[in-house]
C-alpha positions in Angstrom: -123.8 -192.6 -186.7 -121.0 -194.1 -184.6 -120.3 -192.3 -181.4 -117.0 -190.9 -182.5 -118.4 -189.6 -185.8 -119.9 -186.3 -184.6 -121.1 -183.6 -186.9 -119.0 -180.4 -186.6 -120.3 -176.9 -187.1 -117.3 -174.5 -187.1 -118.3 -170.8 -186.8 -115.8 -168.1 -187.3 -115.9 -164.3 -187.3 -113.3 -161.9 -188.7 -111.2 -159.4 -186.7 -113.2 -160.1 -183.5 -111.6 -159.3 -180.2 -112.0 -161.7 -177.2 -113.6 -159.0 -175.0 -116.3 -158.2 -177.6 -118.6 -160.9 -176.3 -120.8 -161.0 -173.2 -119.4 -164.4 -172.1 -115.9 -162.9 -172.0 -117.0 -160.2 -169.6 -118.3 -157.4 -171.9 -121.1 -155.6 -170.0 -122.7 -153.8 -172.9 -122.7 -156.0 -176.1 -125.7 -158.3 -176.6 -124.5 -161.7 -177.7 -127.0 -164.1 -175.9 -126.7 -166.9 -178.5 -122.9 -167.1 -178.5 -123.0 -166.7 -174.7 -125.4 -169.7 -174.5 -122.8 -171.9 -176.4 -120.2 -170.9 -173.9 -122.6 -171.7 -171.0 -123.1 -175.2 -172.4 -119.5 -175.8 -173.4 -116.0 -174.7 -172.6 -114.6 -171.1 -172.9 -110.9 -170.8 -173.6 -109.5 -167.6 -172.0 -105.9 -167.7 -173.3 -106.4 -168.7 -176.9 -103.9 -167.0 -179.3 -103.5 -166.7 -183.0 -100.6 -168.3 -184.9 -100.5 -165.0 -186.8 -102.6 -161.9 -186.3 -103.3 -161.5 -190.0 -106.2 -163.1 -192.0 -104.6 -165.4 -194.6 -101.8 -166.9 -192.6 -103.9 -167.7 -189.6 -106.8 -169.1 -191.7 -104.3 -171.4 -193.4 -103.1 -172.5 -190.0 -106.8 -173.3 -189.1 -106.9 -175.6 -192.1 -103.5 -177.3 -191.7 -102.6 -177.2 -188.0 -99.2 -175.8 -189.1 -97.5 -172.5 -188.4 -97.3 -170.0 -191.2 -93.6 -170.3 -191.6 -94.2 -174.0 -192.3 -97.4 -174.2 -194.4 -96.0 -171.5 -196.6 -98.7 -168.9 -196.5 -96.5 -166.7 -194.4 -98.1 -163.3 -195.2 -101.2 -161.8 -196.8 -100.9 -162.1 -200.6 -99.3 -165.6 -200.7 -102.0 -168.2 -201.5 -102.1 -171.5 -199.7 -100.5 -174.1 -202.1 -103.2 -176.3 -203.6 -101.1 -179.4 -202.8 -101.4 -178.6 -199.0 -103.0 -181.2 -196.9 -105.8 -180.0 -194.6 -108.0 -181.5 -192.0 -110.8 -181.3 -194.6 -109.0 -183.6 -196.9 -108.8 -186.2 -194.1 -112.4 -185.8 -193.1 -113.5 -186.2 -196.7 -111.3 -189.4 -197.1 -113.1 -190.8 -194.0 -116.6 -190.3 -195.3 -117.4 -186.8 -194.0 -119.3 -184.3 -196.2 -117.5 -181.0 -196.0 -118.7 -177.5 -196.8 -117.9 -173.8 -196.5 -120.4 -170.9 -196.4 -118.8 -167.5 -196.2 -115.2 -166.2 -196.2 -112.3 -168.5 -197.1 -109.4 -166.2 -197.8 -106.9 -168.9 -198.6 -106.2 -167.1 -201.9 -106.0 -163.4 -202.8 -109.2 -161.5 -203.1 -108.6 -158.0 -204.3 -107.0 -158.7 -207.7 -104.4 -155.9 -206.9 -100.6 -156.3 -207.3 -98.5 -156.8 -204.2 -98.0 -153.8 -201.9 -94.2 -154.1 -202.1 -91.8 -154.7 -205.0 -89.6 -157.7 -205.5 -86.3 -157.3 -203.8 -83.6 -156.1 -206.2 -80.5 -158.2 -206.7 -77.3 -157.0 -208.4 -78.5 -155.4 -211.7 -75.3 -156.7 -213.5 -76.5 -160.3 -213.0 -79.1 -162.0 -215.2 -82.2 -162.8 -213.2 -83.6 -166.4 -213.3 -86.4 -167.4 -215.7 -89.9 -166.8 -214.2 -90.4 -170.6 -213.8 -87.3 -170.8 -211.7 -87.7 -167.5 -209.7 -89.0 -169.1 -206.5 -87.9 -172.0 -204.2 -90.1 -174.4 -206.2 -90.1 -174.8 -209.9 -93.1 -173.3 -211.7 -94.7 -172.3 -208.5 -98.4 -171.5 -208.8 -98.7 -173.5 -212.0 -100.4 -176.5 -210.4 -104.0 -175.1 -210.6 -106.1 -172.0 -210.3 -105.0 -169.5 -207.7 -107.6 -166.8 -208.6 -110.7 -168.6 -207.3 -111.3 -165.9 -204.7 -110.2 -162.9 -206.9 -112.7 -160.1 -207.3 -111.7 -159.9 -211.0 -112.5 -163.6 -211.5 -115.9 -163.3 -209.9 -116.7 -160.2 -212.0 -115.8 -161.9 -215.3 -116.8 -165.5 -214.5 -119.3 -165.6 -211.6 -119.5 -169.4 -211.3 -119.3 -171.4 -208.0 -115.9 -172.8 -207.1 -115.8 -176.5 -208.0 -114.9 -178.8 -205.1 -112.9 -180.1 -203.5 -111.4 -176.8 -202.5 -108.8 -177.2 -199.7 -110.8 -180.1 -198.4 -114.3 -178.5 -198.9 -116.7 -180.4 -201.2 -119.2 -177.5 -201.5 -118.3 -173.8 -201.3 -120.7 -170.8 -201.2 -118.1 -168.0 -201.1 -118.0 -164.5 -199.7 -115.0 -162.3 -200.6 -114.1 -158.8 -199.3 -115.8 -157.1 -196.4 -118.6 -154.8 -195.2 -121.3 -154.2 -197.7 -118.8 -154.7 -200.6 -118.8 -158.5 -200.3 -118.7 -160.4 -203.6 -118.3 -164.1 -204.6 -121.5 -166.2 -204.5 -123.1 -163.6 -202.3 -123.0 -161.1 -205.2 -125.4 -163.1 -207.4 -127.7 -163.9 -204.4 -127.9 -160.2 -203.6 -128.6 -159.1 -207.2 -131.5 -161.5 -207.4 -133.1 -159.8 -204.5 -131.9 -156.3 -204.9 -131.5 -155.5 -208.7 -130.0 -152.1 -208.0 -127.5 -153.5 -205.6 -124.5 -151.8 -207.1 -126.0 -148.3 -206.3 -126.7 -149.4 -202.8 -123.2 -150.5 -201.8 -120.0 -148.6 -200.9 -119.3 -145.3 -199.2 -120.2 -143.3 -202.3 -123.8 -144.6 -202.0 -124.1 -144.4 -198.2 -127.1 -143.0 -196.4 -126.4 -139.5 -194.9 -125.2 -139.7 -191.3 -122.8 -137.0 -190.0 -122.5 -138.4 -186.5 -119.6 -140.7 -187.3 -116.1 -139.4 -188.1 -114.0 -142.5 -187.6 -112.4 -143.6 -190.9 -114.0 -146.4 -192.8 -117.5 -145.9 -191.3 -120.5 -145.4 -193.4 -124.2 -146.2 -193.2 -125.0 -148.7 -196.0 -128.1 -148.6 -198.1 -128.2 -152.4 -198.2 -131.2 -153.5 -196.1 -130.3 -155.8 -193.3 -132.2 -158.7 -194.8 -129.8 -158.6 -197.8 -126.5 -157.9 -195.9 -123.8 -160.6 -196.1 -124.4 -161.8 -192.6 -128.0 -162.6 -193.4 -126.8 -164.4 -196.6 -124.5 -166.6 -194.6 -127.2 -167.3 -192.1 -129.7 -168.3 -194.8 -127.2 -170.4 -196.8 -125.8 -172.1 -193.7 -129.3 -173.1 -192.6 -130.1 -174.4 -196.1 -126.9 -176.5 -196.1 -127.7 -178.0 -192.7 -131.2 -178.9 -194.0 -129.7 -180.6 -197.0 -127.0 -182.4 -194.9 -129.7 -183.7 -192.5 -131.2 -185.8 -195.4 -128.7 -188.6 -194.9 -126.7 -190.3 -192.1 -123.2 -189.4 -193.2 -121.5 -187.0 -190.7 -120.7 -183.5 -191.8 -118.2 -180.7 -191.2 -119.6 -177.3 -192.1 -117.6 -174.1 -191.8 -119.8 -171.0 -191.3 -117.5 -168.0 -191.8 -118.7 -164.4 -191.4 -116.6 -161.6 -193.0 -117.7 -159.2 -190.2 -116.9 -157.5 -187.8 -114.0 -156.5 -190.0 -113.7 -153.0 -191.3 -115.2 -151.0 -193.0 -117.8 -150.4 -190.2 -121.1 -150.9 -192.0 -123.7 -152.6 -189.8 -127.0 -152.4 -191.7 -130.5 -151.2 -190.7 -131.2 -151.2 -187.0 -127.8 -152.5 -186.2 -126.2 -149.2 -187.2 -127.4 -147.2 -184.2 -128.1 -150.1 -181.9 -125.3 -148.9 -179.6 -124.6 -145.4 -178.5 -120.9 -144.5 -178.7 -121.3 -142.6 -175.4 -122.2 -145.8 -173.6 -119.2 -147.8 -174.9 -116.8 -148.8 -172.0 -113.2 -147.8 -172.6 -110.0 -148.9 -171.0 -107.3 -146.5 -169.8 -105.3 -147.2 -173.0 -108.2 -146.4 -175.4 -107.4 -143.7 -177.8 -104.1 -142.8 -176.2 -101.0 -143.6 -178.3 -98.3 -145.6 -176.6 -94.6 -144.8 -176.5 -93.6 -147.0 -179.4 -91.5 -145.9 -182.5 -94.1 -147.2 -184.9 -97.0 -145.6 -183.1 -95.0 -142.4 -182.7 -94.5 -142.3 -186.5 -98.2 -143.0 -187.2 -99.2 -140.2 -184.8 -96.9 -137.8 -186.6 -98.5 -138.6 -189.9 -101.9 -137.9 -188.4 -100.8 -134.6 -187.0 -99.4 -133.7 -190.4 -102.7 -134.7 -192.2 -100.9 -137.5 -194.0 -102.3 -140.5 -192.2 -103.3 -143.5 -194.4 -106.7 -144.6 -193.1 -108.4 -146.4 -195.9 -106.2 -149.5 -196.1 -105.6 -152.5 -193.7 -102.5 -151.3 -191.8 -102.9 -149.5 -188.5 -103.7 -145.8 -188.1 -103.9 -143.6 -185.0 -107.4 -142.6 -183.6 -108.6 -140.5 -180.7 -111.0 -141.4 -177.9 -114.2 -140.3 -179.8 -113.2 -142.2 -182.9 -112.5 -145.2 -180.7 -116.0 -145.0 -179.2 -117.6 -144.8 -182.6 -115.7 -147.8 -184.1 -116.5 -149.9 -181.1 -120.2 -149.0 -181.2 -120.5 -149.9 -184.9 -118.5 -153.1 -184.3 -120.9 -154.1 -181.6 -123.7 -153.7 -184.1 -122.0 -156.0 -186.5 -121.3 -158.6 -183.8 -124.9 -158.6 -182.5 -126.2 -159.2 -186.0 -123.8 -162.2 -186.2 -125.1 -163.4 -182.8 -128.7 -163.3 -184.2 -127.5 -165.4 -187.1 -125.8 -167.9 -184.8 -129.1 -168.1 -182.8 -131.0 -169.0 -186.0 -128.4 -171.5 -187.1 -128.3 -173.3 -183.7 -132.1 -173.3 -183.6 -132.0 -175.1 -187.0 -129.8 -177.9 -185.5 -132.3 -178.3 -182.7 -135.3 -178.3 -185.1 -133.8 -181.0 -187.2 -132.8 -183.2 -184.3 -129.0 -182.6 -184.9 -128.2 -180.7 -181.7 -127.3 -183.9 -179.8 -124.9 -185.1 -182.5 -123.2 -181.8 -183.5 -120.2 -180.2 -181.9 -120.3 -176.4 -182.3 -117.0 -174.4 -182.2 -116.8 -170.6 -182.3 -113.6 -168.5 -182.8 -112.1 -165.6 -184.8 -109.2 -165.4 -187.2 -107.6 -162.5 -185.2 -108.5 -159.4 -183.2 -108.3 -155.7 -183.6 -106.5 -152.9 -181.8 -109.9 -151.1 -181.6 -108.4 -148.0 -180.1 -106.0 -149.7 -177.7 -102.7 -147.7 -177.4 -104.3 -145.2 -179.9 -104.4 -147.7 -182.8 -107.1 -149.0 -185.1 -107.1 -152.2 -187.2 -104.2 -154.7 -187.1 -100.6 -155.6 -188.0 -97.1 -156.0 -186.5 -97.6 -154.9 -182.9 -98.7 -157.9 -180.9 -100.9 -156.3 -178.2 -103.4 -158.5 -176.5 -106.5 -157.1 -178.3 -105.0 -158.3 -181.6 -103.5 -161.7 -180.8 -105.9 -163.2 -178.2 -109.2 -164.4 -179.6 -112.3 -166.1 -178.4 -112.6 -169.9 -178.6 -115.8 -171.7 -177.5 -116.1 -175.4 -177.7 -119.7 -176.8 -177.3 -119.8 -180.6 -177.3 -123.3 -182.1 -176.9 -121.7 -184.8 -174.6 -120.3 -182.1 -172.2 -121.9 -182.6 -168.8 -120.1 -179.8 -166.9 -120.5 -176.8 -169.3 -119.6 -173.2 -168.6 -116.1 -173.9 -167.3 -113.3 -171.6 -168.3 -110.0 -173.1 -169.5 -106.9 -171.0 -168.9 -104.4 -173.1 -170.7 -102.3 -171.5 -173.5 -103.9 -172.7 -176.7 -103.4 -171.7 -180.3 -104.9 -171.7 -183.7 -102.6 -174.7 -184.6 -104.7 -176.8 -182.1 -108.0 -176.5 -184.1 -107.2 -178.9 -186.9 -106.0 -181.8 -184.7 -109.0 -181.2 -182.4 -111.5 -181.5 -185.3 -109.8 -184.8 -186.3 -109.8 -186.1 -182.8 -113.5 -185.3 -182.5 -114.1 -187.3 -185.6 -112.0 -190.3 -184.4 -109.1 -189.5 -186.8 -105.4 -189.2 -186.3 -103.6 -186.1 -187.8 -101.3 -186.3 -190.8 -97.5 -186.3 -190.2 -96.3 -182.7 -189.8 -99.4 -181.3 -188.1 -98.0 -179.2 -185.3 -100.9 -178.5 -183.0 -102.4 -180.8 -180.4 -105.9 -181.9 -179.7 -107.8 -179.8 -177.2 -109.9 -182.8 -176.1 -107.7 -183.5 -173.0 -108.4 -180.0 -171.8 -112.1 -180.4 -172.5 -112.1 -183.4 -170.2 -109.8 -181.8 -167.6 -109.3 -178.0 -167.8 -106.3 -178.3 -165.4 -104.5 -180.9 -167.6 -100.8 -180.4 -168.1 -100.3 -178.2 -171.2 -97.7 -176.2 -173.1 -95.5 -173.6 -171.5 -95.7 -171.0 -174.3 -97.3 -170.1 -177.6 -95.5 -168.7 -180.6 -96.9 -166.0 -182.8 -95.5 -165.3 -186.2 -96.1 -162.3 -188.5 -94.5 -161.4 -191.8 -95.8 -158.0 -193.0 -97.2 -157.6 -196.5 -96.9 -153.8 -196.7 -94.2 -151.4 -195.5 -94.8 -149.2 -192.5 -94.1 -145.5 -192.7 -90.4 -144.9 -192.0 -89.5 -148.6 -192.3 -87.9 -150.0 -195.5 -90.0 -153.0 -196.6 -92.5 -155.0 -194.6 -91.8 -155.7 -190.9 -91.3 -159.2 -189.5 -92.4 -159.8 -185.9 -92.1 -162.8 -183.6 -93.7 -163.1 -180.1 -93.6 -165.7 -177.3 -96.5 -165.7 -174.8 -96.3 -167.6 -171.5 -98.8 -167.7 -168.6 -97.2 -164.5 -167.3 -95.2 -162.7 -170.0 -95.3 -161.6 -173.6 -92.0 -160.8 -175.4 -91.8 -159.6 -179.0 -88.9 -158.9 -181.4 -88.7 -157.2 -184.8 -86.4 -157.7 -187.7 -86.1 -154.0 -188.7 -86.3 -152.3 -185.3 -83.7 -152.5 -182.5 -86.4 -153.1 -180.0 -87.5 -155.9 -177.7 -90.8 -155.7 -175.9 -91.4 -157.5 -172.6 -94.7 -157.2 -170.6 -95.7 -158.7 -167.3 -99.3 -159.7 -168.2 -100.1 -160.5 -164.6 -99.2 -157.1 -163.2 -99.5 -155.1 -166.3 -102.4 -156.6 -168.4 -102.7 -153.4 -170.4 -99.1 -153.8 -171.6 -98.1 -150.3 -170.7 -94.6 -150.8 -169.2 -91.9 -152.4 -171.3 -89.5 -154.3 -169.0 -87.1 -155.4 -171.6 -84.3 -152.9 -170.8 -84.9 -152.7 -167.1 -82.7 -154.4 -164.5 -85.6 -156.5 -163.3 -86.4 -157.6 -166.8 -82.9 -158.8 -167.8 -83.2 -162.3 -166.4 -86.8 -162.7 -167.6 -85.8 -161.5 -171.1 -83.0 -164.1 -171.2 -85.2 -166.9 -170.1 -87.9 -165.9 -172.7 -85.3 -165.8 -175.5 -84.4 -169.4 -174.7 -88.1 -170.3 -174.5 -88.7 -168.7 -177.9 -85.7 -170.5 -179.4 -86.9 -173.8 -178.2 -90.4 -173.2 -179.3 -89.2 -172.1 -182.7 -87.2 -175.3 -182.9 -90.2 -177.3 -182.0 -92.2 -175.6 -184.7 -89.7 -176.4 -187.4 -91.0 -178.9 -190.0 -90.6 -182.6 -189.4 -92.4 -183.4 -192.7 -91.8 -185.4 -194.8 -91.1 -188.5 -192.9 -87.9 -190.4 -194.0 -88.6 -192.8 -196.8 -85.8 -195.1 -195.6 -82.5 -195.4 -193.8 -79.9 -193.4 -195.7 
């Protein structure tokens, strides 16, 4: 294999905070295998999502483009099949590409949108369906139900490749112990009564936990989705080791996403009483959205079974964190087995291993659980570990501002390939060589909501700019600007936006946001000639 044609193992988790790993300073959680990757490689400390929601940020992972540019701008909008991805370029250069686990580039639930189509003047004739969007006959260029729960229940056949650049796909859809896709068939071969073992209605009795979306699954840990992904990733590596062509393998865990269902011994591995809490854990902040969510809880009307945030108290926060730790430690055990397979097969010296997550979770910060719209640090900053077998000075922390948009060009650079025109990120390899290399001044975070918040008409749109010192956020439906000094106020408790000392900083950051948004406008396609 040529020196610039490394294998790449890309490991992702789901809804995983940066501080929920030992190598990022957590004193309680046991993650020795992921920590070992960080000790051998580089650990990025200021790595931010392009969007703090699953589908848009995962599409950015694949394309190296911002959600407003690649088109998957909110959950519920599939990534167009015509989209170019880093996987397509790897395949074209001779790489074998594969995915084991969660993809979430198309819709999973089979449910209709959470909001209705905006109404126009009812006296006007609406356009034909084929002309109802910005592109003619949108969604007619192929199947956009490949990840749908309904599709897998009626036609449980593997997805044919290539699928967004992956030749072979072994899919997991949904979360907790209710995962479907290829996993469902694997599970039912091993546990014939699987359907009466899954879900909250079939949970084992355990009255210690009161946090919403927590239940003790009857699925044994050896049959839980994390173990499936471990087993199938190892099998794929063993198969890929049979020839000399380089490979890219994405190992994608659906956990530690809610519902909180760590199986077997992982359920009570951590005592909620021993969970370390920050001063903002379980204490609602002074924010109009949080205030409204708190009012709903106090009135007994809180919506706690979906994906949008809800308010929790300190005890519920401890419980959710303890169960999340259990899910993460199970993932860490899987990572250990997978890395040991690389070593056993003699692939460790030719395989770059990258670990990250698609976004974080409030996990009790400011009294909130889950995700969406409020760009607090626990939601928008995620782990990124880059372990290159050629790295001679492992263990260094890199404090530069990096983003999900940087992953795709970095994979290509590692493989000796240039990005396609329109890829917006930049390769991380200069930082891997020199952690103090000159880098960007700010990162942009985009979010278009897919579901209306209580008290707000329609989904909320949020934009944030993060610099080395500050985070500023604006909303389309709220007359509110948030400005936090991350150096002196890392818990984001004091909004400086409307203070005299914050006025100049706010003006400078609005200019920085404007320039960054201009930079992130699309330069593709390239001109075909001189007009």
